[in-house]
C-alpha positions as CSV (number, residue, x, y, z in Angstrom):
1,X,53.8,103.4,104.9
2,X,55.6,100.6,106.8
3,X,56.3,97.3,105.2
4,X,57.4,93.9,106.6
5,X,60.6,93.0,104.7
6,X,63.5,92.6,107.2
7,X,66.4,93.5,104.9
8,X,66.6,95.6,101.7
9,X,69.4,95.4,99.1
10,X,70.2,98.1,96.6
11,X,72.3,96.8,93.8
12,X,71.2,93.5,92.3
13,X,74.4,92.4,90.5
14,X,75.8,89.0,91.1
15,X,76.9,89.8,94.7
16,X,73.8,91.6,95.7
17,X,71.4,89.0,94.2
18,X,73.3,86.1,95.8
19,X,73.4,87.8,99.2
20,X,69.6,88.3,98.9
21,X,69.2,84.6,98.2
22,X,71.4,83.8,101.2
23,X,69.3,86.1,103.4
24,X,66.1,84.5,102.2
25,X,67.4,81.0,102.7
26,X,68.3,81.8,106.3
27,X,64.7,82.8,107.1
28,X,64.7,86.5,106.7
29,X,62.4,88.4,104.3
30,X,64.2,90.6,101.8
31,X,63.4,93.4,99.3
32,X,65.6,94.1,96.3
33,X,66.0,97.3,94.1
34,X,68.2,98.3,91.2
35,X,68.2,101.1,88.7
36,X,68.5,98.4,86.0
37,X,65.1,97.0,85.5
38,X,66.4,93.8,84.0
39,X,68.3,93.0,87.2
40,X,65.1,93.6,89.2
41,X,63.4,91.1,86.9
42,X,66.2,88.6,87.3
43,X,65.9,89.0,91.1
44,X,62.2,88.4,90.9
45,X,62.7,85.2,89.0
46,X,65.5,83.8,91.2
47,X,63.6,84.6,94.4
48,X,60.2,83.2,93.1
49,X,58.6,81.1,95.8
50,X,60.3,83.0,98.7
51,X,59.1,85.9,100.7
52,X,61.2,88.3,98.7
53,X,59.9,91.5,97.1
54,X,61.3,93.0,93.9
55,X,60.9,96.7,93.6
56,X,61.2,98.8,90.4
57,X,61.0,102.1,92.2
58,X,63.0,103.3,95.2
59,X,59.9,104.6,96.9
60,X,58.3,101.2,96.7
61,X,61.5,99.6,97.9
62,X,61.7,101.8,101.1
63,X,58.0,101.3,101.8
64,X,58.4,97.5,101.7
65,X,60.9,97.5,104.6
66,X,60.1,97.0,108.2
67,X,61.3,99.6,110.7
68,X,64.1,100.0,111.6
69,X,65.0,99.7,108.0
70,X,68.1,97.6,107.3
71,X,69.5,98.5,103.9
72,X,72.5,96.8,102.4
73,X,74.1,98.8,99.5
74,X,75.9,96.6,97.0
75,X,76.9,99.0,94.2
76,X,80.4,99.9,92.9
77,X,82.5,101.9,95.3
78,X,82.8,105.7,94.9
79,X,80.2,108.0,93.5
80,X,77.5,105.3,93.0
81,X,77.5,104.8,96.8
82,X,77.1,108.5,97.4
83,X,74.3,108.6,94.9
84,X,72.4,105.8,96.7
85,X,72.9,107.5,100.1
86,X,71.6,110.9,98.7
87,X,68.6,109.2,97.2
88,X,67.7,107.1,100.2
89,X,68.4,109.6,103.1
90,X,65.3,111.8,102.6
91,X,63.2,108.7,102.7
92,X,64.6,107.3,105.9
93,X,64.1,108.1,109.6
94,X,66.2,108.0,112.8
95,X,67.2,104.5,113.7
96,X,67.3,103.2,110.1
97,X,70.5,101.5,108.9
98,X,72.6,102.0,105.8
99,X,75.2,99.3,105.3
100,X,77.8,99.7,102.5
101,X,78.9,96.1,101.5
102,X,81.2,97.1,98.7
103,X,85.0,97.4,98.4
104,X,85.0,101.0,99.6
105,X,88.0,102.9,100.7
106,X,87.8,103.2,104.5
107,X,88.3,107.0,104.5
108,X,85.2,107.3,102.4
109,X,83.2,105.4,104.9
110,X,84.4,107.7,107.7
111,X,83.4,110.7,105.6
112,X,79.9,109.3,105.1
113,X,79.5,108.6,108.8
114,X,80.4,112.2,109.6
115,X,78.0,113.5,106.9
116,X,75.1,111.5,108.5
117,X,75.8,112.8,112.0
118,X,72.7,114.4,113.4
119,X,70.3,112.6,111.1
120,X,69.9,109.6,113.4
121,X,70.6,107.2,110.5
122,X,73.1,104.5,111.5
123,X,75.9,104.0,108.9
124,X,78.0,100.9,108.6
125,X,80.9,100.0,106.2
126,X,81.3,96.3,106.0
127,X,83.8,94.2,104.1
128,X,82.4,91.1,102.4
129,X,84.8,88.5,101.1
130,X,84.2,85.2,99.3
131,X,83.1,86.3,95.8
132,X,79.8,85.3,94.3
133,X,79.9,81.8,95.7
134,X,80.6,83.1,99.2
135,X,77.8,85.6,98.9
136,X,75.4,82.8,98.1
137,X,76.7,80.1,100.5
138,X,78.3,82.2,103.3
139,X,81.0,84.9,103.1
140,X,83.3,86.3,105.7
141,X,81.9,89.6,106.8
142,X,83.8,92.5,108.5
143,X,81.4,95.3,109.7
144,X,82.4,98.5,111.3
145,X,80.9,102.0,111.7
146,X,78.2,103.2,114.1
147,X,78.3,100.8,117.1
148,X,74.5,101.3,117.7
149,X,73.8,99.5,114.5
150,X,75.5,96.3,115.4
151,X,72.9,94.7,117.7
152,X,70.2,95.4,115.0
153,X,71.8,93.5,112.1
154,X,74.1,91.1,114.0
155,X,71.7,88.2,114.0
156,X,71.1,88.5,110.3
157,X,74.7,88.8,109.2
158,X,76.0,86.1,111.5
159,X,73.3,83.8,110.1
160,X,74.3,84.4,106.5
161,X,78.0,84.3,107.1
162,X,80.3,81.3,106.6
163,X,81.0,79.1,109.7
164,X,84.4,78.0,110.7
165,X,85.2,74.4,111.6
166,X,84.3,75.1,115.3
167,X,80.9,76.5,114.2
168,X,81.8,80.1,114.9
169,X,80.2,82.6,112.5
170,X,82.7,84.4,110.3
171,X,81.2,87.8,111.1
172,X,82.1,90.0,114.1
173,X,82.1,93.7,114.8
174,X,85.5,95.3,113.8
175,X,85.1,98.7,115.5
176,X,83.8,102.2,114.9
177,X,84.4,104.4,111.9
178,X,86.0,102.9,108.9
179,X,87.4,99.8,110.8
180,X,85.4,97.3,108.8
181,X,86.4,98.5,105.4
182,X,90.0,98.9,106.6
183,X,90.2,95.3,107.7
184,X,88.8,94.2,104.3
185,X,91.3,96.3,102.5
186,X,94.2,94.7,104.4
187,X,92.6,91.3,103.8
188,X,92.8,92.1,100.1
189,X,96.4,93.2,100.4
190,X,97.3,89.9,102.0
191,X,95.4,88.2,99.3
192,X,97.6,89.9,96.7
193,X,100.7,88.6,98.5
194,X,99.3,85.1,98.8
195,X,98.4,84.9,95.2
196,X,101.8,86.2,94.0
197,X,103.7,83.7,96.2
198,X,101.7,80.8,94.9
199,X,102.4,82.0,91.3
200,X,106.1,82.1,92.1
201,X,106.0,78.5,93.4
202,X,104.3,77.5,90.2
203,X,106.8,79.4,88.1
204,X,109.7,77.7,89.9
205,X,108.2,74.3,89.3
206,X,107.7,75.0,85.6
207,X,110.8,77.0,84.8
208,X,113.4,75.5,87.1
209,X,112.1,71.9,87.5
210,X,110.4,71.5,84.0
211,X,107.2,70.2,85.5
212,X,103.9,69.9,83.5
213,X,100.8,71.6,84.8
214,X,99.3,68.1,85.6
215,X,102.3,67.3,87.7
216,X,102.1,70.6,89.5
217,X,98.4,70.1,90.2
218,X,99.2,66.9,92.0
219,X,101.8,68.7,94.1
220,X,99.3,71.4,95.1
221,X,96.8,68.7,96.0
222,X,99.3,67.2,98.3
223,X,100.1,70.6,99.8
224,X,96.4,71.4,100.5
225,X,96.3,68.5,103.0
226,X,99.1,70.0,105.2
227,X,100.0,73.3,106.9
228,X,99.6,75.2,103.6
229,X,95.9,74.0,103.3
230,X,93.9,77.0,102.0
231,X,91.3,78.0,99.4
232,X,94.0,79.5,97.1
233,X,96.1,76.3,97.2
234,X,93.0,74.3,96.5
235,X,91.9,76.3,93.5
236,X,95.4,76.4,92.1
237,X,95.4,72.6,92.0
238,X,92.1,72.7,90.1
239,X,93.4,75.4,87.7
240,X,96.6,73.5,86.8
241,X,94.5,70.3,86.1
242,X,92.2,72.1,83.7
243,X,92.5,71.5,79.9
244,X,91.4,74.0,77.3
245,X,88.6,72.2,75.3
246,X,89.5,74.1,72.1
247,X,93.2,73.4,71.9
248,X,93.7,70.5,74.3
249,X,96.5,72.5,76.0
250,X,96.7,73.1,79.7
251,X,94.3,76.0,80.4
252,X,97.0,77.9,82.2
253,X,99.1,77.9,79.0
254,X,96.4,79.6,76.9
255,X,95.9,82.5,79.4
256,X,97.9,85.6,78.6
257,X,100.3,86.6,81.4
258,X,98.9,90.0,82.1
259,X,97.4,90.4,85.5
260,X,94.7,93.0,86.3
261,X,93.7,94.5,89.6
262,X,90.9,96.6,91.1
263,X,93.0,98.7,93.4
264,X,92.6,97.4,96.9
265,X,96.1,96.1,96.9
266,X,97.3,99.5,95.9
267,X,95.3,101.1,98.7
268,X,96.9,98.7,101.2
269,X,100.4,99.7,100.0
270,X,99.6,103.4,100.0
271,X,98.2,103.3,103.5
272,X,101.3,101.3,104.6
273,X,103.4,104.2,103.3
274,X,101.2,106.7,105.1
275,X,101.4,104.9,108.4
276,X,105.1,104.1,108.1
277,X,104.6,100.3,108.1
278,X,107.1,98.1,106.2
279,X,104.6,96.1,104.1
280,X,107.0,95.6,101.2
281,X,105.9,92.1,100.3
282,X,102.3,93.2,99.7
283,X,103.6,96.2,97.7
284,X,105.9,93.9,95.6
285,X,102.9,91.7,94.8
286,X,101.1,94.9,93.5
287,X,104.2,95.9,91.5
288,X,104.4,92.3,90.1
289,X,100.9,92.8,88.6
290,X,101.9,96.2,87.2
291,X,105.1,94.7,85.6
292,X,103.1,91.8,84.1
293,X,100.9,94.4,82.3
294,X,103.9,95.6,80.4
295,X,103.6,92.6,78.1
296,X,104.8,94.2,74.8
297,X,107.7,95.8,76.5
298,X,108.7,92.5,78.2
299,X,108.5,90.7,74.9
300,X,110.7,93.3,73.2
301,X,113.1,93.3,76.2
302,X,113.4,89.5,76.1
303,X,115.1,89.8,72.7
304,X,117.7,92.3,74.0
305,X,118.3,91.6,77.7
306,X,119.9,88.3,78.3
307,X,120.3,86.3,81.5
308,X,121.0,82.8,82.8
309,X,119.1,79.8,81.5
310,X,117.5,77.8,84.3
311,X,119.1,74.5,84.8
312,X,118.4,72.1,87.7
313,X,120.4,69.0,88.3
314,X,119.6,68.1,91.8
315,X,116.9,66.1,93.6
316,X,113.5,67.4,92.3
317,X,111.6,66.0,95.3
318,X,113.9,67.8,97.7
319,X,113.5,71.0,95.8
320,X,109.7,70.7,95.8
321,X,109.9,70.4,99.6
322,X,112.1,73.4,99.8
323,X,109.7,75.4,97.6
324,X,106.8,74.4,100.0
325,X,108.8,75.6,103.0
326,X,109.8,78.8,101.2
327,X,106.1,79.5,100.4
328,X,105.2,78.9,104.1
329,X,107.9,81.3,105.3
330,X,107.0,84.0,102.8
331,X,103.3,83.6,103.6
332,X,104.0,84.2,107.3
333,X,105.9,87.4,106.5
334,X,103.1,88.7,104.3
335,X,100.5,88.1,107.1
336,X,102.9,89.6,109.6
337,X,103.0,92.8,107.5
338,X,99.3,92.8,107.2
339,X,98.7,92.5,110.9
340,X,101.4,95.2,111.6
341,X,99.4,97.5,109.3
342,X,96.2,96.7,111.2
343,X,98.0,97.4,114.5
344,X,99.3,100.8,113.2
345,X,95.9,101.9,112.0
346,X,94.4,100.8,115.2
347,X,96.8,102.9,117.2
348,X,96.2,105.8,114.9
349,X,92.4,105.6,114.9
350,X,91.7,104.0,118.3
351,X,89.3,101.5,116.7
352,X,90.1,98.7,119.3
353,X,90.5,96.1,116.5
354,X,90.1,92.5,117.7
355,X,93.2,90.9,116.0
356,X,92.5,87.4,117.1
357,X,88.9,87.7,116.0
358,X,90.0,89.0,112.6
359,X,92.0,85.9,112.1
360,X,89.1,83.8,113.3
361,X,86.6,85.2,110.8
362,X,89.0,84.8,107.9
363,X,89.1,81.0,108.6
364,X,86.1,80.3,106.3
365,X,84.2,82.0,103.5
366,X,86.8,84.5,102.4
367,X,89.5,84.2,99.7
368,X,92.4,83.9,102.1
369,X,90.7,81.3,104.3
370,X,93.3,78.8,105.5
371,X,94.3,76.4,108.2
372,X,97.1,78.7,109.0
373,X,94.7,81.4,110.4
374,X,93.9,79.2,113.4
375,X,97.6,79.7,114.4
376,X,97.2,83.4,114.1
377,X,94.1,83.4,116.3
378,X,96.0,81.4,118.9
379,X,98.9,83.8,118.7
380,X,96.7,86.8,119.6
381,X,94.8,84.7,122.2
382,X,98.1,84.1,123.9
383,X,99.3,87.7,123.6
384,X,96.7,90.3,122.5
385,X,99.5,93.0,122.4
386,X,101.8,90.8,120.2
387,X,103.8,93.4,118.1
388,X,104.6,91.0,115.2
389,X,103.5,87.5,114.3
390,X,107.2,86.6,113.8
391,X,107.7,86.9,117.5
392,X,105.0,84.3,118.3
393,X,106.7,81.0,119.4
394,X,104.9,78.9,116.7
395,X,105.8,81.2,113.8
396,X,109.3,81.9,115.1
397,X,109.8,78.1,115.2
398,X,108.6,77.6,111.6
399,X,111.0,80.4,110.5
400,X,113.9,78.8,112.3
401,X,113.2,75.3,110.8
402,X,112.4,76.4,107.3
403,X,114.6,79.4,106.5
404,X,117.5,77.4,105.2
405,X,115.2,75.8,102.6
406,X,113.7,79.2,101.8
407,X,117.2,80.7,101.2
408,X,118.2,77.9,98.9
409,X,115.1,78.4,96.8
410,X,115.8,82.2,96.5
411,X,119.4,81.4,95.5
412,X,118.3,78.9,92.9
413,X,115.8,81.4,91.5
414,X,118.4,84.2,91.3
415,X,121.0,81.9,89.7
416,X,118.4,80.7,87.2
417,X,117.2,84.2,86.4
418,X,113.7,83.4,87.5
419,X,111.8,86.3,89.0
420,X,110.4,85.7,92.5
421,X,109.8,89.2,93.9
422,X,107.5,88.2,96.8
423,X,109.8,85.4,98.0
424,X,112.8,87.7,97.9
425,X,111.0,90.7,99.4
426,X,109.6,88.5,102.3
427,X,113.1,87.2,103.0
428,X,114.6,90.7,103.0
429,X,111.8,91.7,105.4
430,X,112.6,88.8,107.7
431,X,116.3,89.5,107.7
432,X,115.8,93.2,108.3
433,X,113.3,92.6,111.2
434,X,115.6,90.2,113.0
435,X,118.6,92.5,112.7
436,X,119.6,94.5,115.8
437,X,121.6,96.8,113.5
438,X,120.9,98.1,110.0
439,X,122.9,100.4,107.7
440,X,120.5,103.3,108.4
441,X,123.2,104.9,110.4
442,X,125.0,105.7,107.2
443,X,121.8,106.8,105.6
444,X,121.2,109.3,108.5
445,X,124.7,110.6,108.0
446,X,124.1,111.1,104.3
447,X,120.8,113.0,105.1
448,X,122.6,115.2,107.6
449,X,125.5,115.8,105.2
450,X,123.4,117.2,102.3
451,X,120.4,118.5,104.2
452,X,121.4,119.1,107.8
453,X,118.5,116.8,108.8
454,X,120.3,115.8,112.1
455,X,120.6,112.3,113.6
456,X,120.5,110.5,116.9
457,X,123.6,109.2,118.7
458,X,124.0,105.7,120.3
459,X,125.6,107.2,123.4
460,X,123.4,110.1,124.4
461,X,119.9,111.5,124.0
462,X,119.0,114.3,121.6
463,X,119.4,115.3,118.0
464,X,122.8,116.2,116.5
465,X,124.3,117.8,113.4
466,X,127.9,117.4,112.1
467,X,129.8,119.9,110.0
468,X,131.0,117.2,107.5
469,X,133.5,119.3,105.5
470,X,135.9,122.0,106.4
471,X,134.7,125.4,105.3
472,X,137.1,128.3,104.7
């Protein structure tokens, strides 16, 4: 039996249901299915009056779809995705599409593509960023997988995606294999870094400058009109202005300082280790969340371990401007690390990732959307083989102009005993990357001393070993 619905969605949680509404609003018919009957009922109510079909059985769901079937899987990553694939595959035919829109680890996507080889079923792993609001109004979408699938679902996904200021859809093909989910993973890693840096700016304002959340909110509102303009800066201004209706206190002061995570930042850091990419600022953002989770230990330690008391006696307005510049510099380094990771993975997997396009589709819809991304797009348009964003004339110029302010902020934080791991890590990355020489020569000598691991010389080719002690 062949139906008429253009798109099917398996998994009708908030993201799945909102994507279905987005698809219907853009003129495409949609069918929805979930093992939870209450979610199917909710989907039926929310799509009442549209051409949507709510299916309580997987057989009815598949039968409702037009051929080639385009099925978007919106269930939690891991075994649930495999279960859906195993259930659907016997009911599909060559040419049908399975699209995993969850936060799946890219290697799992590549495994599933290989498992479906020979079936004729076209498999796609796509990153979807923007949260529930983005799913409904227009997310940034990063698809990759079987290239034969892209022409089939491209019009649908570009229609439902966010649109940048120039009207470009925030959805483009990333490449074969796990490219789409890899790009989304790095997006999330950069997101971790961005969020941590903003938190450090907030913490400096509160702990060093003694500002109230309302005062800080105004500063972030000013920042969002300039070069730091971004979604995360915007929502930070809103958060700091919010008052708790129960206590009358600033909302941020009634929230426990224990950050949670879903693992994508950790994946980014692990892959950076695997590929030998120095993405320490992203990793330090992950570690900062881990350390925040040690709340009981930190409370106990605060009674034992003493440090300096923050005291600022300078020009507060000038320090705020320095913090803004420090945030900009650290942000550039975090993105530089993310794009270095994309480049290393691209070289390893031969995905042919479109770096400028990646920056372009992150300009709207996604969590890290920012004015800043237009500069990254321009950098790769000028030099598609750019090895590091820090070498682009615009970004190099910003670092040259702002680094003195950045260093002064880090010094003030260290002297005041205020933890700013992302600001410090990014500065260390910048100073290391710009150094023609590093102390790794001594490190190599140490390795050769205790393990005969050999070393390279500065004056000739080859590997060498030294007998470091006299043996008798």
